[in-house]
C-alpha positions in Angstrom: -29.4 -83.1 -116.4 -29.1 -80.6 -113.7 -29.4 -83.3 -111.1 -26.7 -85.3 -112.6 -24.5 -82.5 -112.8 -25.0 -81.9 -109.2 -24.2 -85.5 -108.3 -21.2 -85.5 -110.5 -19.6 -82.7 -108.3 -19.4 -84.4 -104.9 -18.3 -82.3 -101.9 -15.0 -83.6 -100.2 -15.3 -85.4 -96.7 -14.6 -83.1 -93.6 -11.6 -84.0 -91.4 -11.3 -83.4 -87.5 -9.6 -79.9 -86.7 -7.9 -79.6 -83.2 -7.7 -75.8 -83.2 -10.0 -73.5 -84.9 -8.2 -70.7 -86.5 -10.0 -67.3 -86.0 -9.4 -64.5 -88.4 -8.9 -61.2 -86.7 -9.2 -57.8 -88.4 -6.7 -55.4 -88.0 -7.5 -52.6 -85.4 -10.0 -54.6 -83.5 -9.7 -55.4 -79.7 -9.0 -59.0 -78.8 -11.7 -60.6 -76.8 -10.6 -62.0 -73.5 -9.9 -65.6 -73.3 -12.8 -68.2 -72.3 -10.9 -69.2 -69.1 -10.1 -65.6 -67.9 -11.3 -64.6 -64.3 -13.5 -61.7 -64.1 -12.2 -59.2 -61.5 -14.9 -56.6 -61.9 -16.7 -55.8 -58.6 -20.1 -54.2 -58.7 -21.6 -52.6 -55.6 -24.0 -49.9 -54.4 -23.2 -47.1 -52.2 -24.4 -47.4 -48.6 -25.3 -43.9 -47.2 -24.5 -43.6 -43.5 -25.3 -40.1 -42.3 -23.9 -40.5 -38.7 -20.3 -41.2 -40.0 -19.7 -37.7 -41.5 -16.5 -35.5 -40.6 -18.7 -33.0 -38.7 -19.9 -35.8 -36.5 -16.5 -37.0 -35.7 -15.8 -33.3 -34.3 -19.0 -33.2 -32.3 -18.3 -32.3 -28.7 -14.8 -31.0 -29.4 -13.6 -27.4 -29.2 -12.8 -26.0 -32.7 -11.6 -22.7 -34.1 -13.5 -20.3 -36.2 -12.5 -22.3 -39.3 -13.6 -25.5 -37.6 -10.2 -27.1 -36.8 -9.5 -28.9 -33.6 -6.7 -28.2 -31.2 -4.9 -31.3 -32.4 -5.1 -30.3 -36.2 -3.9 -26.8 -35.3 -0.9 -28.1 -33.3 -0.1 -30.2 -36.4 -0.3 -27.2 -38.6 2.2 -25.2 -36.5 4.9 -27.3 -38.1 3.6 -26.7 -41.6 6.1 -25.5 -44.2 4.1 -22.6 -45.1 4.6 -19.6 -42.6 1.1 -18.3 -43.3 -0.3 -21.7 -42.3 1.7 -21.7 -39.1 0.6 -18.3 -38.3 -3.1 -19.0 -38.8 -2.7 -22.1 -36.7 -1.4 -20.0 -33.8 -4.3 -17.7 -34.2 -6.7 -20.6 -34.3 -5.3 -22.0 -31.0 -5.7 -18.5 -29.4 -9.2 -18.4 -30.5 -10.0 -21.9 -28.9 -8.2 -21.1 -25.7 -10.3 -17.9 -25.4 -13.6 -19.5 -26.0 -12.7 -22.7 -24.1 -10.4 -21.9 -21.2 -10.6 -25.4 -19.9 -8.8 -26.8 -23.0 -5.7 -24.9 -21.7 -5.9 -26.4 -18.3 -6.3 -30.0 -19.9 -3.7 -29.8 -22.4 -1.2 -27.1 -21.2 2.0 -29.3 -21.2 1.3 -30.8 -24.5 0.5 -27.4 -26.0 3.6 -25.8 -24.7 5.8 -28.8 -25.7 4.4 -28.3 -29.3 4.6 -24.5 -29.4 8.1 -24.0 -28.0 9.5 -25.3 -31.3 8.2 -22.0 -32.9 10.4 -19.7 -30.6 13.1 -19.8 -33.1 10.8 -19.7 -36.1 12.5 -18.0 -39.0 9.3 -16.0 -39.9 8.9 -12.7 -37.8 5.1 -12.8 -38.0 4.9 -16.3 -36.5 7.4 -15.3 -33.6 5.2 -12.5 -32.9 2.0 -14.4 -33.1 3.4 -17.0 -30.6 4.6 -14.2 -28.4 1.2 -12.7 -28.2 -0.3 -16.2 -27.6 1.9 -16.8 -24.6 1.4 -13.2 -23.2 -2.3 -12.8 -23.6 -3.7 -16.4 -23.1 -1.2 -19.2 -22.0 0.7 -17.6 -19.3 -2.3 -15.7 -17.6 -4.2 -19.0 -17.6 -1.4 -21.1 -16.0 -0.3 -18.4 -13.6 -1.6 -20.3 -10.6 -0.3 -23.6 -11.7 2.9 -25.5 -10.9 5.7 -23.4 -12.5 8.5 -25.9 -12.7 7.3 -28.1 -15.9 6.4 -24.9 -17.7 9.7 -23.2 -17.2 11.8 -26.4 -18.1 9.7 -26.9 -21.3 10.3 -23.4 -22.5 14.0 -22.6 -21.4 15.8 -25.1 -23.6 14.3 -23.6 -26.8 14.8 -20.0 -25.5 18.5 -20.6 -24.8 18.7 -22.4 -28.4 17.1 -19.3 -29.9 19.6 -17.0 -28.0 22.4 -18.5 -30.0 20.6 -18.4 -33.6 22.7 -16.9 -36.4 19.8 -14.4 -37.2 19.8 -11.4 -34.9 16.2 -11.0 -35.0 15.6 -14.4 -33.7 18.1 -13.8 -30.8 16.4 -10.6 -29.8 13.0 -12.3 -29.8 14.4 -15.0 -27.6 15.3 -12.3 -25.0 11.7 -11.0 -25.3 10.3 -14.4 -24.6 12.5 -14.9 -21.6 11.5 -11.4 -20.3 7.9 -12.7 -20.6 8.8 -15.7 -18.6 10.4 -13.8 -15.9 7.4 -11.4 -15.8 5.0 -14.3 -14.8 7.4 -16.6 -13.0 10.2 -14.3 -11.4 11.9 -17.3 -9.8 13.0 -18.5 -13.2 15.6 -16.0 -13.2 17.4 -17.4 -10.3 17.5 -20.8 -12.0 19.2 -19.5 -15.0 20.9 -16.3 -14.0 24.5 -17.2 -15.1 23.5 -18.3 -18.6 21.1 -15.4 -19.1 23.8 -12.8 -18.1 26.3 -14.6 -20.5 23.8 -14.2 -23.3 23.0 -10.6 -22.6 26.8 -10.0 -22.6 27.1 -11.6 -26.0 24.1 -9.7 -27.6 25.2 -6.3 -26.1 28.6 -6.6 -27.7 26.9 -6.1 -31.0 26.5 -2.3 -30.3 27.2 -1.1 -33.6 24.2 -3.0 -35.1 22.1 -1.6 -32.3 23.0 1.9 -33.0 21.3 1.6 -36.4 18.1 0.2 -34.9 17.6 1.6 -31.4 14.3 0.1 -30.9 15.7 -3.4 -30.9 18.3 -2.2 -28.3 15.6 -0.7 -26.3 13.7 -4.0 -26.0 16.9 -5.8 -25.1 17.9 -3.3 -22.4 14.4 -3.3 -21.0 14.5 -7.0 -20.4 17.9 -6.8 -18.8 16.6 -4.1 -16.4 13.7 -6.4 -15.4 16.1 -9.2 -14.7 18.6 -7.2 -12.8 15.8 -5.7 -10.7 15.3 -9.2 -9.4 18.7 -9.4 -7.7 18.9 -8.8 -4.0 20.7 -5.4 -4.2 18.6 -3.1 -2.3 20.3 -2.9 1.0 17.5 -1.0 2.7 14.9 -3.4 1.8 17.0 -6.5 2.9 17.4 -4.7 6.4 13.7 -4.1 6.8 12.9 -7.6 5.5 15.1 -9.1 8.0 13.6 -7.1 10.9 10.1 -8.1 9.9 11.1 -11.7 9.2 9.4 -11.5 6.0 11.6 -11.1 2.9 10.7 -8.6 0.2 8.7 -9.9 -2.7 11.3 -8.6 -5.2 14.2 -10.8 -3.6 14.7 -14.1 -5.3 13.9 -17.0 -3.2 16.9 -18.9 -4.5 19.2 -16.3 -3.3 17.8 -15.9 0.2 19.8 -18.6 1.9 23.1 -17.3 0.4 22.3 -13.7 1.5 21.8 -14.7 5.0 24.4 -17.3 5.3 27.3 -16.9 3.0 28.3 -13.9 0.8 30.4 -16.1 -1.5 27.2 -17.7 -2.7 27.0 -15.1 -5.5 30.3 -15.9 -6.9 29.2 -16.9 -10.4 26.6 -14.2 -10.7 29.0 -11.6 -9.4 31.6 -12.7 -12.0 29.2 -12.3 -14.8 27.9 -8.9 -13.6 31.5 -7.7 -13.5 32.0 -8.7 -17.1 28.7 -7.0 -18.1 29.5 -3.8 -16.3 32.2 -2.5 -18.8 30.1 -3.5 -21.8 27.2 -1.3 -20.5 29.7 1.5 -19.9 30.9 1.1 -23.5 27.5 1.1 -24.9 26.6 4.3 -23.0 29.8 6.0 -24.4 28.9 5.0 -27.9 26.0 7.6 -27.7 28.3 10.4 -26.6 29.4 11.5 -30.2 25.7 11.6 -31.1 25.0 13.9 -28.2 27.7 16.4 -29.3 26.6 16.6 -32.9 22.9 16.2 -33.1 20.6 19.4 -32.4 18.3 17.6 -30.1 18.2 14.3 -28.2 15.9 11.8 -29.9 13.5 9.8 -27.9 14.8 6.4 -28.9 18.4 7.4 -28.2 17.4 8.9 -24.8 15.4 5.7 -23.9 18.3 3.5 -24.6 20.8 5.6 -22.6 18.4 5.6 -19.7 17.9 2.0 -19.7 21.8 1.5 -19.9 22.2 3.8 -16.8 19.5 1.9 -15.0 21.2 -1.4 -15.7 24.5 0.0 -14.5 22.9 1.2 -11.3 21.3 -2.2 -10.5 24.6 -4.0 -11.1 26.4 -1.4 -8.9 23.8 -1.8 -6.1 24.4 -5.5 -6.2 28.1 -5.4 -6.3 28.2 -2.7 -3.5 25.9 -4.8 -1.4 28.4 -7.8 -1.8 31.3 -5.5 -1.0 29.5 -4.5 2.3 29.1 -8.1 3.3 32.6 -9.1 2.4 34.1 -6.2 4.3 32.0 -6.9 7.4 33.0 -10.6 7.2 36.7 -9.8 6.5 36.8 -7.4 9.4 35.2 -9.9 11.9 36.8 -13.2 10.7 40.2 -12.3 9.5 43.2 -11.2 11.7 44.3 -7.7 11.5 47.4 -8.0 9.2 45.9 -10.6 7.0 45.0 -9.7 3.4 41.2 -9.7 2.7 39.8 -12.1 0.3 40.7 -11.6 -3.4 37.0 -11.3 -4.3 36.7 -8.0 -2.6 39.6 -6.7 -4.6 38.3 -8.0 -7.8 35.0 -6.1 -7.3 36.7 -2.9 -6.6 38.7 -3.3 -9.9 35.5 -3.9 -11.9 33.9 -0.8 -10.2 36.8 1.3 -11.0 35.8 0.9 -14.7 33.1 3.5 -14.0 35.5 6.2 -13.9 34.8 6.6 -17.7 31.4 7.4 -16.6 32.6 10.2 -14.3 34.5 11.8 -16.9 31.5 12.6 -19.1 29.4 14.0 -16.1 27.5 16.1 -16.2 26.0 15.5 -19.6 25.2 18.6 -21.7 24.0 19.0 -25.3 26.4 21.2 -27.2 23.9 22.6 -29.6 20.6 24.5 -28.6 18.1 22.2 -27.0 14.4 22.4 -26.0 13.0 22.1 -22.6 12.1 18.6 -23.1 15.8 17.8 -23.8 16.9 19.7 -20.7 14.6 17.4 -18.7 16.0 14.3 -20.4 19.6 15.4 -19.8 18.6 16.0 -16.0 17.2 12.5 -15.7 20.4 11.0 -17.0 22.5 13.1 -14.8 20.3 12.2 -11.9 20.9 8.5 -12.5 24.6 8.8 -12.8 24.6 10.7 -9.4 22.7 8.1 -7.9 25.4 5.5 -9.1 28.1 7.7 -7.7 26.4 7.9 -4.5 26.1 4.2 -4.2 29.8 3.8 -4.7 30.8 6.7 -2.5 29.6 4.5 0.5 32.6 2.2 0.1 34.9 4.3 -1.8 36.6 7.6 -1.1 36.4 9.8 -4.3 38.8 12.4 -4.9 37.8 15.9 -3.8 37.4 17.4 -7.4 35.1 14.5 -8.4 33.1 14.8 -5.1 32.5 18.4 -5.4 31.4 18.0 -9.1 28.6 15.8 -7.9 27.9 18.0 -4.9 27.4 21.0 -7.0 24.8 19.2 -9.1 23.0 17.9 -6.0 22.9 21.5 -4.7 21.8 22.9 -8.0 19.1 20.1 -8.5 17.7 20.8 -5.1 17.6 24.3 -5.4 14.1 25.9 -6.2 15.7 28.5 -8.6 15.8 25.9 -11.6 12.7 24.0 -10.9 10.4 25.4 -13.5 9.0 22.1 -14.1 8.6 21.4 -10.5 6.5 18.1 -10.7 9.1 16.5 -13.0 12.1 17.5 -10.9 10.4 16.2 -7.6 9.7 12.9 -9.1 13.3 12.3 -10.3 14.9 13.8 -7.2 13.6 11.0 -4.9 16.7 8.8 -5.2 19.0 11.8 -4.4 16.7 12.7 -1.4 17.1 9.3 0.2 20.8 9.6 0.0 21.2 13.0 1.8 21.5 11.6 5.4 24.6 9.4 4.5 26.0 12.0 2.2 26.0 14.7 5.0 27.8 12.4 7.3 30.9 12.0 4.9 31.4 15.6 3.6 33.0 18.6 5.2 31.1 21.1 7.3 31.2 23.7 4.5 29.6 21.5 2.1 27.3 19.9 4.7 25.7 23.3 5.3 25.2 24.1 1.5 23.7 20.7 0.8 21.4 20.9 4.0 20.3 24.4 3.0 19.2 23.2 -0.5 17.6 20.2 1.0 15.6 22.3 3.5 14.5 24.7 0.6 13.4 21.5 -1.4 11.4 20.2 1.7 9.6 23.4 2.4 8.7 24.3 -1.2 7.6 20.9 -2.6 4.0 19.9 -2.8 2.6 18.8 0.5 0.9 15.8 -1.0 3.8 14.7 -3.3 6.1 11.8 -2.9 9.0 14.4 -2.6 7.4 15.3 0.8 7.3 11.9 2.0 10.9 11.3 0.8 12.1 14.5 2.7 10.2 13.3 5.9 12.0 10.0 5.7 15.3 11.6 5.3 14.6 14.0 8.2 13.6 11.0 10.4 16.9 9.5 9.7 18.8 12.8 10.3 16.8 13.3 13.7 18.0 10.0 15.0 20.4 11.2 17.9 22.5 7.9 17.9 23.4 8.4 14.1 24.1 12.1 14.7 26.4 11.6 17.5 28.2 8.5 15.9 29.0 10.1 12.5 29.0 13.9 13.0 30.9 16.2 15.1 28.7 17.3 18.1 30.5 20.8 18.2 29.1 21.5 14.7 26.0 23.5 15.3 24.9 23.3 11.5 23.0 20.1 11.7 21.2 21.5 15.0 20.0 24.6 13.3 18.4 22.8 10.4 16.9 20.2 12.6 15.0 22.9 14.5 13.8 24.2 11.3 12.5 20.9 10.2 10.8 20.3 13.4 9.1 23.8 13.5 7.8 23.0 9.9 6.0 19.7 11.0 2.8 21.1 12.8 1.8 23.7 10.1 2.5 20.9 7.5 0.0 18.5 9.3 -2.7 21.1 9.3 -2.1 22.0 5.7 -2.4 18.4 4.7 -5.8 18.0 6.3 -7.4 14.6 5.5 -6.4 14.9 1.8 -3.2 12.7 2.2 -3.4 10.3 5.1 -0.1 8.7 4.2 1.8 11.8 4.5 0.0 12.9 7.7 0.8 9.4 9.3 4.5 10.1 8.3 4.5 13.5 10.0 2.8 12.2 13.1 5.1 9.2 13.4 8.0 11.6 13.0 6.6 13.7 16.0 6.1 10.6 18.1 9.5 9.4 17.5 10.8 12.8 18.4 8.8 13.0 21.5 10.1 9.6 22.5 13.7 10.1 21.9 14.1 13.9 22.8 16.3 14.0 26.0 14.7 16.3 28.7 15.4 20.0 28.7 17.1 19.7 25.3 16.3 21.9 22.2 14.4 18.9 20.8 12.2 18.5 23.7 11.5 22.3 23.9 10.6 22.3 20.3 8.3 19.3 20.5 6.5 21.1 23.6 6.0 24.2 21.4 4.3 22.2 18.8 1.1 21.9 20.9 0.3 25.5 20.4 -0.2 24.9 16.6 -1.5 21.5 16.9 -4.7 22.8 18.6 -6.3 23.5 15.3 -5.4 20.0 14.2 -8.0 18.6 16.7 -10.4 21.4 16.7 -10.9 25.3 17.0 -13.7 27.3 18.4 -14.9 30.2 16.3 -17.2 31.5 19.0 -18.7 30.2 22.3 -21.0 27.7 20.7 -19.7 26.9 17.2 -16.8 24.4 16.9 -14.7 23.7 13.8 -13.3 20.3 13.7 -9.8 19.7 12.5 -8.5 16.9 10.4 -8.1 14.6 13.2 -11.8 13.7 13.2 -11.7 12.8 9.5 -8.5 10.7 9.6 -8.3 6.9 9.8 -8.0 5.3 13.1 -4.3 4.3 12.8 -3.5 7.9 12.2 -5.7 9.1 15.1 -3.9 6.5 17.3 -0.6 7.9 16.6 -1.6 11.5 17.2 -3.2 10.5 20.6 0.1 8.7 21.5 2.0 12.0 20.8 -0.1 13.8 23.6 1.7 11.9 26.3 5.2 13.2 25.5 4.5 16.7 26.0 6.2 17.7 29.3 3.2 20.0 29.9 0.0 20.3 28.3 -1.6 23.6 27.7 -5.3 24.2 28.8 -6.1 25.4 25.2 -4.9 22.1 23.7 -7.2 20.3 26.6 -10.0 22.4 25.4 -9.3 21.5 21.8 -9.3 17.8 22.8 -12.4 17.8 24.8 -14.2 19.3 21.6 -13.2 16.3 19.8 -14.4 14.0 22.4 -17.8 15.6 22.2 -18.0 15.0 18.5 -20.5 12.3 17.6 -18.3 11.2 14.7 -15.5 10.1 17.0 -15.5 6.3 17.7 -16.0 5.3 21.3 -12.7 3.4 21.3 -10.7 6.5 20.4 -12.6 8.6 23.1 -11.5 6.0 25.8 -8.1 6.0 24.3 -7.8 9.9 24.8 -9.0 9.5 28.3 -6.3 6.6 29.0 -3.5 8.8 27.6 -4.4 11.8 29.5 -4.7 10.0 32.7 -1.3 8.7 32.1 0.1 12.3 31.4 -1.7 13.4 34.6 0.0 10.8 36.7 3.4 11.6 35.1 2.8 15.3 36.0 2.3 16.5 32.5 -1.1 18.2 33.3 -2.1 20.6 35.9 -4.7 19.1 38.2 -7.2 21.9 37.8 -7.0 21.7 33.9 -7.5 18.0 34.2 -10.5 18.4 36.3 -11.9 21.0 34.0 -11.4 18.6 31.0 -13.3 15.8 32.7 -16.1 17.9 34.1 -16.7 19.6 30.6 -16.8 16.1 29.1 -19.6 14.9 31.3 -21.6 18.1 31.3 -21.5 18.7 27.5 -21.8 15.2 26.3 -25.0 14.9 24.2 -26.8 11.7 24.5 -28.9 10.8 21.5 -32.0 8.5 21.8 -32.5 5.7 19.4 -34.7 7.7 16.9 -32.3 10.6 16.5 -28.8 9.0 16.6 -27.0 9.0 13.3 -28.3 5.9 11.5 -25.6 5.0 9.0 -22.7 5.1 11.2 -24.2 3.7 14.5 -27.0 1.5 13.0 -29.8 3.3 15.0 -28.2 2.6 18.4 -28.1 5.4 21.1 -24.8 6.4 22.5 -26.3 6.2 26.1 -24.3 3.1 26.8 -21.0 5.0 25.8 -21.9 7.9 27.9 -22.4 5.6 30.9 -19.0 4.1 30.4 -17.5 7.5 30.1 -19.0 8.5 33.5 -17.5 5.4 35.1 -14.1 6.1 33.6 -14.1 9.7 34.7 -15.2 8.7 38.3 -12.2 6.3 38.3 -9.7 8.8 36.9 -10.8 11.5 39.5 -10.7 9.0 42.3 -7.0 8.4 41.6 -6.1 12.1 41.9 -5.9 12.0 45.8 -7.9 11.6 49.0 -11.6 11.5 48.4 -12.4 14.4 50.8 -9.7 16.5 49.2 -11.1 15.8 45.8 -14.5 16.6 47.0 -13.6 19.9 48.0 -12.2 20.8 44.6 -15.2 19.3 42.9 -18.2 20.4 44.9 -18.7 23.8 43.7 -18.0 22.8 40.1 -20.3 20.1 40.0 -23.1 21.7 41.9 -23.0 24.8 39.5 -23.1 22.4 36.6 -26.1 20.7 38.0 -27.9 23.8 38.7 -27.4 25.0 35.2 -30.3 22.8 34.1 -28.5 20.1 32.3 -30.3 17.2 30.4 -31.3 14.2 32.4 -28.3 12.1 31.4 -25.8 14.7 32.1 -27.5 15.5 35.5 -27.4 11.9 36.4 -23.7 11.7 35.5 -22.7 14.8 37.5 -24.9 13.3 40.5 -23.0 10.0 40.3 -19.6 11.8 40.3 -20.7 13.7 43.4 -21.8 10.8 45.4 -18.5 9.0 44.4 -16.6 11.5 46.6 -19.4 12.1 49.1 -19.8 10.3 52.3 -22.3 9.7 55.1 -23.0 12.0 56.8 -22.9 14.2 53.7 -19.9 16.6 53.0 -22.2 19.0 51.3 -22.3 22.6 52.4 -25.5 24.5 53.2 -25.2 26.6 50.0 -24.8 23.4 47.9 -27.8 21.9 49.6 -30.1 24.9 49.1 -28.9 25.1 45.4 -29.7 21.3 44.9 -33.0 21.6 46.5 -34.3 23.8 43.7 -32.8 21.6 40.9 -33.4 18.0 42.3 -37.3 18.2 42.3 -37.2 19.2 38.5 -34.8 16.3 37.8 -37.1 13.8 39.6 -40.1 15.1 37.6 -38.3 14.7 34.3 -37.4 11.1 35.3 -40.8 10.0 36.0 -42.2 11.9 32.9 -39.6 11.3 30.2 -38.4 7.9 31.2 -41.9 6.7 30.7 -42.3 8.5 27.3 -39.1 7.0 26.0 -39.7 3.4 27.2 -43.4 3.2 26.1 -42.3 0.6 23.5 -40.2 -1.5 25.9 -41.1 -3.8 28.6 -41.9 -2.7 32.1 -38.9 -4.3 33.5 -36.5 -2.2 31.1 -38.3 0.9 32.0 -38.1 0.2 35.8 -34.4 -0.6 35.3 -33.5 2.6 33.6 -35.6 4.6 36.1 -33.6 3.0 39.1 -30.3 4.1 37.3 -31.5 7.8 37.3 -33.0 7.8 40.6 -30.2 6.1 42.5 -27.7 9.2 42.7 -30.3 11.6 44.3 -31.7 8.9 46.8 -28.1 8.3 47.9 -27.9 12.0 48.6 -31.3 11.9 50.5 -30.0 9.0 52.7 -26.7 10.9 53.5 -28.5 14.2 54.3 -31.8 14.7 56.0 -31.5 18.3 55.6 -31.4 18.0 51.7 -34.4 15.7 51.7 -36.3 18.1 53.7 -35.6 21.0 51.5 -36.6 18.8 48.4 -39.9 17.7 50.1 -40.6 21.3 50.8 -40.3 22.2 47.3 -42.5 19.4 46.1 -45.1 20.5 48.8 -45.2 23.9 47.6 -45.8 22.6 44.1 -48.7 20.5 45.2 -50.3 23.5 47.1 -49.9 25.8 43.9 -51.4 22.9 41.8 -54.4 22.4 44.2 -55.1 26.1 44.4 -55.1 26.2 40.5 -57.4 23.2 40.2 -60.0 24.7 42.6 -60.3 27.9 40.9 -60.1 27.0 37.1 -62.5 25.0 35.1 -61.7 22.0 32.7 -59.1 23.7 30.6 -55.7 22.7 29.2 -53.8 24.2 32.0 -55.9 22.2 34.5 -55.0 18.9 32.6 -51.3 19.7 32.8 -51.7 20.5 36.5 -53.3 17.2 36.9 -50.5 15.5 35.0 -47.9 17.2 37.0 -49.8 16.2 40.2 -49.8 12.6 39.4 -46.1 12.8 38.6 -45.3 14.4 41.9 -47.4 11.6 43.6 -45.6 8.8 41.7 -42.3 10.3 42.7 -43.4 10.4 46.4 -44.4 6.8 46.3 -41.0 5.8 44.9 -39.2 7.8 47.5 -41.3 5.9 50.1 -40.4 2.6 48.5 -37.0 3.6 48.8 -35.0 2.8 45.5 -31.8 1.8 47.4 -33.6 -1.3 48.9 -33.8 -2.7 45.3 -29.9 -3.1 45.2 -29.7 -4.8 48.6 
């Protein structure tokens, strides 16, 4: 029944379905379609150690933080100021550790870094400045300057016009750095630079609040103005030597030498700058009259302003001088000069405001330091005035105001701080010669009196003394004195004599401590001797110098000890000048010759200077400046007292263990030549015979005896001119001389070859053998003396046993026999 039931319930037949419907539950993610493309990529990491970041920088210069130069340059443009600053510090670190990187990439580095000159951040600008100052510019100093300057200047000029005042000031600081390392850059951009300085200095009210910024700006201006060709004295000296001064701009040299109008644009800018500088200086005047003491920043600014004015005035005055000379030579007499000359005078007239506040004085109580600062400022104003007074004629009241200050400044009464005053009086001293030519005789006497006091009381080794000597040198020039001064005015002559009399004591006081000052004194003496007219007060004072100059060469404390003066210890160029001065004495005192011969005998004197002294004295003798007796005494003393040092005792350090025997031989030849030019040989022989024979008989060393004998045979003849007394005296001395030759020469030359020993022996034996040939009488007397020696030796050998005295007698006997053999061989025949 169950089966039937199941059969009765038949299932319905299935039909075909096109799309199967799938039921999805809510919230479940749908599966992807069956025909979807699988985009999933599966891979395994491949490890390649050699391709790391560190390996990419291998061999490259990196900073402390591991950054390369390229990365650091990129970071200099970062928006964060700290990153820019760190990048600059990293570049500095790379260049310090790897200097070659700067050489390779200098143009690219500067091209990138110049963008930061006008950076808004102060620390970034300062870091950039220090990078250029300490690393880049020193490393590129020897390279081509043109590309470096052109890369920098466009951005520097852009920063000079920046709205922020700090950026503008920093731009001037950058330019000063450029000029410091490349001075020629100022000549290329002088007009634009001066215009920018003019614009920035107009903001003086801002600067008065922050004087440090004004000080930096003025310091750069002074540096730039110092490069102008404004020093007339340097230009004159450089043209004489055909070598321009290093401070003169190369770009300005052609205009200076050819055309004064070449400075038209620069001159115009300087004329516009001058009243601005004067106005800046005047802005400090209320502060001087109100504050109890002068602050250091204010003083520095005032001093820099005055120095800038001084440099501008020097340049303009130099241009006025050139324009006046050209207008006087090129223009007709009635034609008006060029308007540029008048324009320059108009601009210079603005300095009258400066004269009105001179001299500066603090109203309230001031310290000693303030006194010194005010003195410095007044000195610079006076220097500016003196520069202008060369081409302007100031009013008498104005001139007297400055003359009083100069007189008071040169006076020793106020020089409590002597060194400070001497240092800052140098510019005034250099203007004294020109000033005395333009003032009245009354003021000339007062100024010269103060100048003389300053000259005599200043430190001998100071620069003040050198400046005074230079001024005296100019005021002793007879051409300038006659051209600018009244010859009937005895004022200048009185002071000239005082200055001349001060020179010899000053020379001795200096000693060898200041060769520069000693050279200046001697040069002044030499010029005086050359230019002094005969029988004039100058020539008389010059001749009187020698009585004090004796101690400059040497002095004799007693008969044997000599104290050498500063002459021996000075350099050769200074010694040469002092030797040249000797010729211009119209007469030479015997004591001065004695002092000179002591110097000639000094072993420390170079042989070239010894021969130079002989040359100058011979010229003075031929000119009649030395008495014949004194000249002969000088030469004989030189030969008789000259010390010849063997090789083992001569000073080793200076002369390298060489004997001065060769020098002495040359001196002997020179002395013989000099004496032979005095007069006829027989007359000279009459004067020399007794002197030479007396010196020979005084038991001189072998070398000195040889020199004197050579001098004797030079003026002797055959038959001999020797008197009987001279031959008798020589007969007692010549045998000893011959024995010394045989014994000593052999001992000295034991280490040398036989040829050298024979040659030296010939040199010593030739003079006495000449005398023997010229006088049989002298030969007979000498042989008699040697025969008596032989008899004495034989008697001693016959009576005494073998003792030390008998050995000495045997040695002496062998020496006599050797000498007799040499006399028999005749040394003269060796030279035939």
